[in-house]
C-alpha positions as CSV (number, residue, x, y, z in Angstrom):
1,M,49.3,80.1,161.2
2,L,46.6,82.0,159.3
3,T,49.7,84.1,157.7
4,R,51.5,81.0,156.6
5,I,48.4,79.4,155.1
6,E,47.3,82.7,153.4
7,S,50.8,83.0,151.8
8,G,50.9,79.3,151.2
9,W,48.0,79.3,149.5
10,A,49.0,82.5,147.5
11,R,52.1,81.0,146.5
12,I,50.4,77.9,145.4
13,L,48.1,80.3,143.1
14,E,51.0,82.0,141.9
15,L,52.9,78.9,140.7
16,S,50.0,77.4,139.0
17,A,49.3,80.6,136.9
18,M,52.9,80.4,135.8
19,A,52.4,76.4,135.1
20,M,49.6,77.3,133.2
21,M,51.4,80.1,131.3
22,M,53.9,77.7,130.4
23,G,51.3,74.9,129.3
24,M,49.4,77.4,127.3
25,V,52.7,78.8,125.3
26,G,53.7,74.8,124.9
27,V,49.9,74.2,123.3
28,I,50.4,77.3,121.0
29,A,53.8,76.5,119.8
30,W,52.6,73.1,119.2
31,S,49.7,74.0,117.5
32,V,51.7,76.4,115.2
33,I,54.3,73.6,114.1
34,G,51.8,71.2,113.7
35,R,49.7,73.1,111.3
36,Q,52.9,75.0,109.6
37,V,55.6,72.3,109.5
38,F,53.7,68.8,109.6
39,R,50.5,69.8,107.9
40,L,48.8,68.5,110.9
41,P,45.7,70.0,112.2
42,V,45.6,70.0,116.0
43,A,41.7,70.5,116.8
44,W,42.0,70.5,120.5
45,S,44.8,73.2,120.8
46,E,42.2,75.9,121.2
47,E,40.1,74.2,123.7
48,V,43.1,73.6,125.6
49,G,44.6,76.9,125.2
50,A,41.2,78.8,126.4
51,G,41.1,76.6,129.3
52,L,44.7,77.0,130.2
53,M,44.2,80.9,129.9
54,A,41.1,81.2,132.1
55,W,42.6,78.7,134.9
56,M,46.2,81.4,134.3
57,V,44.0,84.5,135.0
58,L,41.8,83.5,137.5
59,T,44.7,82.0,139.8
60,G,46.8,84.9,138.7
61,S,44.9,87.3,139.6
62,A,44.0,85.7,142.7
63,A,47.8,85.8,143.7
64,A,48.1,89.3,142.7
65,W,45.0,90.3,144.9
66,H,46.8,88.8,147.9
67,Q,50.0,90.8,146.9
68,R,47.7,93.9,146.3
69,R,49.4,94.1,143.0
70,H,46.2,95.2,141.0
71,L,46.2,98.3,139.3
72,M,44.5,101.3,141.3
73,I,44.0,105.0,141.2
74,D,45.4,106.4,144.6
75,L,45.1,109.6,144.0
76,V,42.6,110.4,147.0
77,L,44.6,107.5,149.2
78,R,47.6,109.1,148.9
79,R,46.2,112.6,150.4
80,L,44.5,110.7,153.6
81,N,46.1,110.6,157.0
82,R,46.1,106.9,158.4
83,R,42.8,106.7,160.4
84,W,41.0,108.0,157.1
85,L,42.9,105.8,155.0
86,A,42.1,102.7,157.1
87,V,38.2,103.8,156.8
88,F,38.5,104.3,152.8
89,C,40.5,100.9,152.8
90,A,37.8,99.1,154.4
91,V,34.9,100.1,152.7
92,I,37.0,99.5,149.3
93,E,37.6,96.1,150.4
94,A,34.2,95.3,151.7
95,L,32.6,96.5,148.4
96,S,35.3,94.4,146.4
97,V,34.1,91.4,148.7
98,L,30.5,92.1,147.6
99,L,31.4,92.1,144.0
100,F,33.7,89.2,144.1
101,A,30.7,87.4,146.0
102,V,28.1,88.0,143.3
103,A,30.4,86.8,140.4
104,F,31.0,84.0,142.6
105,W,27.4,83.1,142.8
106,G,27.3,83.4,139.1
107,A,30.3,81.3,138.5
108,L,28.5,78.5,140.8
109,S,25.4,78.8,139.0
110,M,27.2,78.6,135.4
111,M,29.0,75.3,136.8
112,E,25.6,73.7,137.5
113,V,23.8,75.1,134.5
114,S,26.5,74.0,132.2
115,A,27.4,70.8,133.8
116,N,26.0,68.8,131.0
117,N,27.8,70.8,128.2
118,S,30.7,69.7,126.7
119,T,33.5,71.4,124.6
120,T,33.6,70.3,120.9
121,A,36.7,68.6,120.2
122,L,38.0,67.1,123.9
123,G,34.4,66.5,125.5
124,I,35.5,68.2,128.8
125,S,32.7,69.3,130.8
126,F,32.3,73.3,130.9
127,R,32.2,72.9,134.8
128,W,35.9,72.7,134.9
129,L,36.2,76.0,133.2
130,Y,33.8,77.5,135.2
131,L,35.6,76.4,138.2
132,A,38.6,78.4,137.5
133,L,36.0,81.1,138.3
134,V,35.1,79.4,141.7
135,V,38.7,79.2,142.8
136,G,40.2,82.6,141.7
137,L,37.0,84.5,143.0
138,G,37.1,82.3,146.1
139,S,40.5,83.1,146.9
140,M,40.1,86.9,146.4
141,I,37.3,86.8,148.8
142,A,38.9,85.0,151.4
143,F,42.2,87.2,150.8
144,S,39.9,90.1,151.3
145,L,38.2,88.8,154.5
146,I,41.7,88.0,156.2
147,F,42.4,91.8,155.2
148,L,39.4,93.0,156.7
149,F,40.1,91.1,159.8
150,R,43.6,92.3,160.3
151,L,42.3,95.9,159.7
152,F,39.8,95.5,162.3
153,T,41.8,94.0,164.8
154,G,44.2,96.9,164.8
155,D,46.8,95.8,162.4
156,R,47.6,99.0,160.1
157,S,50.4,97.1,158.6
158,V,48.5,95.9,155.9
159,L,47.4,99.7,154.4
160,P,49.7,100.9,151.9
161,D,52.3,103.3,153.4
162,Y,52.4,106.3,151.0
163,A,55.1,108.1,153.3
164,T,58.0,106.1,152.4
165,E,56.5,105.6,149.0
166,A,57.8,107.9,146.5
167,E,54.8,109.5,144.1
168,W,55.0,108.9,140.5
169,N,55.3,112.4,138.7
170,T,54.8,113.3,135.0
């Protein structure tokens, strides 16, 4: 059940990041066409594009975090046996949760402080932009806690399997 909920949420985040990307491309295209072809300024396009980018990056980052697709230097990890790999991954994950929690708290604070501030062209509260941080970081915290739960309950399938993976060489 937990796996289905986790995978479903990750898929929603991934699809929303894709939708935000398509929306951002559309807004930028409309801005360029409006300015160059119709000689009409599109004052709201910068705000909408920036908002879509923020949401795209944070939802996409959370989906990538779930899939363990963020860049990492695994030189040390590749040299560890399975027991030490589990310990090392647990420490890294716990430190990641700490980092995400600090940023999450900061995002909540920014939402509160900027609740009455709004964008220039559209008058949208900055709270909606900071909500992207809350959703993305909150999702990454949840994914990390689920990873740690699985690791501490003995599920070693969450660990990377470097034995079957080809090592990259120069």
